[in-house]
N, C-alpha and C positions, 0 to 999 in steps of 0.2 A: 504494500500500500504506500502511495506517495501522497504527501500532504503539501499543498502549495499555499503559501501565505505571504502576505506583505510583512516585512519586519516592522514592528511597532516603533513609534517614535518615543524614545525614552524620555521620561520627565525629569531625569536627574541632570545635574549641571556637569558639563565638561570643563576642563580648565587647562590653561597653558601659560607659561611665563617666558619672558625673553629679556635679554639685556637691551638697553637703549640703543637701538640701531634703526636706520631708515631702510635697511634691507628687509622689506616686509612681505615679499612674495610668498615664501613658504608659510608664513603665519596666516596671511589672507587666504591662501589655498585651504588650509585646515579649517578656518572659520567659515568657509563657504560650502563645506561638505554637504550639508542638508538643504541648502537654499535651492529652490527650483531654478532650472536653467534660465528661464526667461527673466528672472529677477536678479540674476547674479551680477550683471554689470552695475546696476544701480546700487545694490547693497554693498558690493565690493568698493565702489567709490566712497560711500558713506563710512564704511569701516576703515578704509585707508586714511581718510581725513581725520577720523577720531584717533587712530593710532599715531599718525604723524604729530597731531597736537599733543598727545601724551608724551611722546619721545622728545619733541622739540621744546614745547612750552612748559610741560610738567617736569620732566627729568633733565632738561637743558642738555640733551645729547650726552649725558654722563654715563659711560659704559659700566660704571659701578652700580648704577641704579637699574631697577627691574620694572617692566610693565607686566601686569597680570591681567589675564582675560578669562572670565567665566562665560559660558554660553550654554543655551539650552533651546530646544524646540518643544513647543507644547501646542498641539493642534495646528492652527494657522499662525501662531505667534512665534517669532524668532527673537530671542533675547541675547544681548551681549552686555557684560559689565566690564568696563575697562578701568583699571586702577594704576596710577603712577605713584612715584615716591617723591613728588615735588612738593612745593609749598601750597598748592591749591589754586583754584580759579575762583574769583569772586563773582559767581554766577548771579548772586542776588542783586548786585549793583551794576550788572551789565547795562550799558546805557541805552539799549534798545531791545525790542522784542523781535528777534530776527525772523520769526515765523510770519510776522505781520508787515515786514518791510515791503514797500511797493515794488522796488526793482533791485536787481543785484548791484547796480551802480551805487545805490544809496548805501548798501552794505560795505562796498569797497572802501569808502572813506570813513566808515564808522569803526569804533574800537571793537565792536562785536565781531567783525571780520567775516570773510567769506566762508571760513570753515564752519562757523556756527550756523550760517545761513544754509549751507549744504546739509548739515545734520538735520536741521529742522524741516527741510524740504523732503529728505529721503525717508527719515524714520517717523513713525507714528507717535512714538513717545521718546522724549529726550529729557532725562532727569539727572541732576547733579546731586551728589552726597559726599559725606566725609570731607567737608570743607573745600569741595571742588576738586578733590583728588580722585573721585570715582564718578564715572559716567555710565548711566544706564540707558541702553538703547533698545527699542522694540520695533519690529516691523511686522505688521499684520499682512499676510500674503493670502489673498483669496485666489484659489486656483481657477475658478470658473469665470471670474470677471475682474476688471481692472487691468490697467496696463502699467508697466514700469515707466518711470520718467526717462530712463536711459535705455536705449536698445542696442 
């Protein structure tokens, strides 16, 4: 007897850590494992932006400091928690709400920056914790409708 089944999506968290480096291809490849193909370009862009921010602005490219990422998939929700060892990001006093900015050009001159604009456009949930050293990202992927921003 042969039983065919789809592997269930595990509700537990996976994790990985890496020293501060901008060589992110293998890390991004691992974090994209379960993301549906048509959404990979968009999610990869967002995760790359978040990781670059953690390495450059959080850990200041210090190879003695580590970036930690936890990730999980639950139904149509894909979660990533990115933590750096820097001094934190003052998310409460960010001078704008990047999600509500009218144009990318307005963001370019603002202290909020393009990176935060990208994160807020790609992910459905963007939350900061631990004094701005931890970023929680969530993407809701509906397999039957909706199109990615990036193809």
